[in-house]
C-alpha positions as CSV (number, residue, x, y, z in Angstrom):
1,M,-20.5,-27.8,-31.0
2,R,-18.0,-27.3,-28.2
3,I,-14.7,-29.1,-28.9
4,V,-11.6,-29.7,-26.7
5,S,-8.4,-30.9,-28.4
6,L,-5.7,-32.7,-26.5
7,V,-3.3,-33.1,-29.4
8,P,-1.4,-30.3,-31.3
9,G,-1.9,-32.0,-34.6
10,H,-5.6,-32.5,-34.0
11,T,-5.9,-28.8,-33.1
12,E,-4.3,-27.8,-36.4
13,T,-6.8,-30.1,-38.2
14,L,-9.8,-28.6,-36.5
15,F,-8.8,-25.1,-37.7
16,A,-7.9,-26.4,-41.2
17,L,-11.4,-27.9,-41.4
18,G,-13.0,-24.6,-40.5
19,L,-13.9,-25.6,-37.0
20,G,-11.7,-23.1,-35.1
21,E,-14.6,-21.1,-33.7
22,Q,-16.0,-24.3,-32.1
23,V,-12.7,-25.1,-30.2
24,V,-13.1,-24.1,-26.6
25,G,-10.1,-25.8,-25.1
26,V,-6.6,-27.0,-26.1
27,T,-3.4,-28.0,-24.3
28,A,-0.4,-25.7,-23.6
29,H,1.4,-27.4,-26.5
30,C,-1.2,-26.5,-29.1
31,D,0.7,-23.5,-30.5
32,Y,-0.5,-23.5,-34.1
33,P,-2.3,-21.8,-35.8
34,P,-1.8,-18.6,-33.7
35,Q,-5.5,-18.4,-32.9
36,A,-5.2,-21.7,-30.9
37,T,-3.0,-19.9,-28.3
38,G,-6.0,-17.8,-27.3
39,K,-8.1,-20.8,-26.3
40,E,-8.6,-22.0,-22.8
41,Q,-5.8,-24.4,-21.8
42,V,-6.5,-27.7,-20.2
43,G,-3.0,-28.8,-19.1
44,L,-0.1,-30.3,-21.0
45,F,-0.3,-32.6,-24.0
46,N,1.0,-35.5,-21.8
47,R,-0.9,-34.4,-18.7
48,P,-4.3,-33.0,-19.5
49,D,-6.5,-31.9,-16.6
50,V,-9.7,-33.9,-16.7
51,D,-11.5,-31.6,-14.2
52,R,-10.6,-28.6,-16.3
53,I,-11.8,-30.3,-19.5
54,I,-15.2,-31.3,-17.9
55,S,-15.6,-27.7,-16.7
56,L,-15.6,-26.5,-20.3
57,R,-18.7,-28.7,-21.0
58,P,-17.4,-30.1,-24.3
59,D,-19.6,-31.9,-26.7
60,L,-16.5,-33.6,-28.2
61,V,-12.9,-34.2,-27.0
62,L,-10.2,-35.2,-29.5
63,A,-7.5,-37.4,-27.8
64,G,-4.3,-39.0,-29.0
65,G,-4.1,-42.7,-28.2
66,A,-2.1,-44.5,-25.5
67,I,-0.8,-41.3,-23.9
68,H,-4.4,-40.2,-23.1
69,R,-5.8,-43.6,-22.1
70,G,-6.5,-42.8,-18.5
71,C,-7.9,-39.4,-19.4
72,V,-10.2,-40.9,-22.1
73,E,-11.6,-43.4,-19.7
74,E,-12.5,-40.7,-17.1
75,L,-14.1,-38.5,-19.7
76,R,-16.2,-41.3,-21.1
77,R,-17.3,-42.2,-17.6
78,A,-18.4,-38.6,-17.3
79,G,-20.6,-39.0,-20.4
80,I,-18.4,-37.0,-22.8
81,T,-18.0,-38.1,-26.4
82,V,-14.3,-38.7,-27.2
83,F,-12.8,-39.3,-30.7
84,D,-9.5,-41.0,-29.8
85,F,-7.0,-41.5,-32.7
86,A,-3.3,-41.6,-33.2
87,P,-2.6,-42.3,-36.9
88,R,0.3,-44.5,-37.9
89,R,-0.1,-44.1,-41.6
90,V,-0.8,-41.0,-43.8
91,A,-4.0,-42.8,-45.0
92,E,-5.1,-43.1,-41.4
93,L,-4.6,-39.4,-40.8
94,L,-6.8,-38.7,-43.8
95,E,-9.4,-41.1,-42.5
96,G,-9.3,-39.5,-39.1
97,M,-9.9,-36.1,-40.7
98,E,-12.9,-37.5,-42.6
99,E,-14.3,-38.8,-39.3
100,I,-13.9,-35.4,-37.7
101,V,-15.9,-33.9,-40.5
102,R,-18.6,-36.5,-40.0
103,I,-18.8,-36.2,-36.2
104,T,-18.8,-32.4,-36.3
105,R,-20.9,-32.0,-39.4
106,A,-18.2,-29.7,-40.8
107,G,-20.0,-29.8,-44.2
108,E,-18.7,-29.0,-47.6
109,A,-15.8,-26.8,-46.3
110,G,-14.5,-29.7,-44.2
111,R,-14.9,-32.3,-47.0
112,S,-13.3,-30.0,-49.5
113,A,-10.2,-29.5,-47.2
114,V,-9.8,-33.2,-46.7
115,A,-10.2,-33.9,-50.4
116,T,-7.4,-31.3,-51.1
117,F,-5.1,-33.0,-48.7
118,G,-5.8,-36.4,-50.2
119,A,-5.1,-35.1,-53.7
120,R,-1.8,-33.7,-52.6
121,V,-0.8,-37.1,-51.2
122,A,-1.9,-38.9,-54.3
123,G,0.0,-36.5,-56.5
124,L,3.1,-37.0,-54.4
125,R,2.8,-40.8,-54.5
126,E,2.6,-40.6,-58.3
127,K,5.7,-38.4,-58.6
128,V,7.8,-40.6,-56.3
129,A,6.8,-43.8,-58.1
130,R,8.6,-42.5,-61.2
131,R,12.0,-42.1,-59.5
132,S,14.6,-43.9,-57.5
133,R,14.4,-44.0,-53.7
134,I,17.2,-42.5,-51.6
135,R,18.4,-44.0,-48.3
136,V,17.3,-41.5,-45.6
137,L,17.9,-41.6,-41.9
138,F,15.5,-39.4,-39.9
139,V,17.1,-38.7,-36.5
140,M,15.2,-37.9,-33.3
141,G,16.3,-37.8,-29.7
142,E,19.2,-36.2,-27.9
143,K,22.5,-38.0,-27.1
144,T,20.7,-41.3,-27.5
145,L,19.4,-41.2,-31.1
146,V,16.3,-42.9,-32.4
147,T,14.6,-43.1,-35.8
148,P,11.0,-43.7,-36.6
149,G,10.0,-47.3,-37.3
150,P,7.4,-48.8,-39.6
151,A,4.7,-48.5,-36.9
152,S,4.9,-44.6,-37.0
153,C,3.3,-41.9,-39.1
154,Q,6.7,-40.3,-39.6
155,Y,8.0,-43.4,-41.2
156,D,5.0,-43.6,-43.6
157,A,5.2,-39.9,-44.4
158,L,8.9,-40.3,-45.4
159,R,8.1,-43.3,-47.5
160,V,5.5,-41.4,-49.4
161,A,8.0,-38.6,-49.9
162,G,10.4,-41.0,-51.6
163,A,12.7,-42.2,-48.9
164,E,14.2,-45.7,-48.4
165,L,14.3,-46.1,-44.6
166,F,16.2,-47.9,-41.9
167,A,13.7,-50.5,-40.5
168,P,15.1,-53.5,-38.6
169,A,12.0,-53.9,-36.5
170,H,8.3,-53.1,-36.7
171,E,8.3,-50.6,-33.9
172,P,7.2,-47.0,-33.6
173,A,10.8,-45.9,-32.8
174,I,14.1,-47.7,-33.2
175,L,17.3,-47.1,-31.1
176,L,20.2,-46.3,-33.4
177,S,23.7,-47.9,-33.0
178,R,26.9,-47.0,-34.8
179,D,27.0,-50.4,-36.5
180,G,23.4,-50.2,-37.6
181,V,23.9,-46.7,-39.0
182,R,27.0,-47.7,-40.9
183,R,25.4,-50.8,-42.4
184,F,22.5,-48.7,-43.6
185,N,24.9,-46.0,-44.8
186,P,22.3,-43.2,-45.4
187,E,22.7,-40.9,-48.3
188,V,20.7,-38.2,-46.6
189,I,20.3,-37.5,-42.9
190,L,17.3,-35.4,-41.6
191,A,17.2,-34.4,-38.0
192,C,14.7,-32.5,-35.8
193,G,16.5,-29.3,-35.3
194,R,17.0,-25.6,-36.1
195,V,17.5,-24.4,-39.7
196,S,20.6,-22.3,-40.1
197,G,20.0,-18.6,-39.3
198,E,16.8,-19.2,-37.4
199,P,16.6,-18.2,-33.7
200,P,16.4,-21.1,-31.2
201,K,12.9,-22.4,-30.7
202,K,11.2,-21.4,-27.5
203,R,11.2,-24.1,-24.8
204,C,7.9,-26.1,-24.9
205,P,5.7,-26.1,-21.7
206,G,6.9,-28.7,-19.3
207,C,10.2,-29.4,-21.2
208,D,13.2,-29.7,-18.8
209,R,15.6,-31.4,-21.2
210,P,19.2,-30.0,-20.8
211,E,19.9,-30.7,-24.5
212,R,16.9,-30.1,-26.7
213,P,16.9,-31.7,-30.2
214,C,14.7,-28.9,-31.5
215,V,17.6,-26.3,-31.2
216,R,20.5,-28.3,-32.5
217,D,21.9,-27.5,-36.0
218,V,23.6,-29.3,-38.8
219,A,27.0,-29.0,-37.2
220,D,25.8,-31.0,-34.2
221,M,24.7,-33.9,-36.6
222,L,27.9,-33.8,-38.7
223,N,30.0,-34.3,-35.5
224,H,27.7,-36.8,-33.7
225,P,29.8,-40.0,-33.0
226,L,27.0,-42.3,-34.1
227,L,26.8,-40.7,-37.6
228,T,30.4,-40.1,-38.6
229,G,31.8,-42.0,-41.6
230,V,28.5,-42.5,-43.6
231,D,27.9,-41.1,-47.1
232,A,25.5,-38.4,-45.9
233,V,28.1,-36.9,-43.5
234,E,31.0,-37.3,-45.9
235,K,29.0,-35.4,-48.5
236,K,27.5,-33.0,-46.0
237,C,24.0,-34.0,-47.0
238,V,22.6,-33.5,-43.5
239,H,19.6,-31.2,-43.0
240,A,17.9,-29.9,-39.8
241,V,14.1,-29.8,-40.2
242,P,11.5,-28.2,-37.9
243,C,9.6,-30.7,-35.8
244,H,6.2,-29.8,-37.4
245,W,7.4,-31.1,-40.8
246,L,7.2,-34.7,-39.8
247,C,6.3,-35.1,-36.1
248,R,2.8,-33.6,-35.9
249,P,0.3,-35.7,-37.8
250,G,-1.9,-32.9,-39.0
251,P,-2.3,-30.5,-42.0
252,R,1.4,-29.3,-41.9
253,L,2.6,-32.9,-42.3
254,F,1.5,-32.7,-46.0
255,D,3.7,-29.6,-46.4
256,G,6.6,-31.4,-44.7
257,M,6.2,-34.4,-47.0
258,E,6.3,-32.2,-50.1
259,R,9.4,-30.3,-48.8
260,V,11.2,-33.6,-48.1
261,A,10.3,-34.8,-51.6
262,Q,11.7,-31.6,-53.1
263,L,14.9,-32.0,-51.1
264,L,15.4,-35.6,-52.2
265,Q,14.8,-34.7,-55.8
266,K,17.7,-32.2,-55.6
267,V,19.9,-35.0,-54.3
268,L,18.9,-37.2,-57.2
269,V,19.8,-34.6,-59.8
270,R,23.2,-33.7,-58.4
């Protein structure tokens, strides 16, 4: 089967399910695992090239929801099978993986991989159920900060990891205000950024942001005017985390959830 993936997380899933050899095209943002970078590129994640995709004669294209709506319509009109999914829950991610196994006939290797991921999530839920939740604010964005809302996979992943989250509205992302942050008073702040000592992340294809969230560090968050005065900042319980921990629904999301759970456990035992 010839497969094209338009989503970095879906690309990671294909390789984790043992389907890497069948991948014939990816976007310029599909940078993991390293083998993915050697595949033919079909444009950017947010601007895939339909003609280029069709030229690769795929049997299956994996798309990512609303951002690919126009592309999906064109591909289906061209007679190409598209599996279009953008999970908003960890359970939906696992269901999507199971569907990929079914569509591609990935067999026992694929089923075993999904079962392992599911067991990790179940084990994490069990551990978290036995302890108190911690107020966590996960920060995305640049000068204007947002946090994942209940209609996002990041939100659900953090809940599974043991976080109590800021959720004034059922939206994928929520704009943060100083008053809202102070009322919530997070005990822990997580922010997309650069772990201390790591070199700055290479600029993603097509990114022209003057201030990139992926390269900021803890000091940037400690001094951000929207965040000053809350418990997490006063106690310096602020952590920069790489984007793939929580922002790419795929196999590494399970690693990120486990790492967040470990971090929150350390806060509990202080």
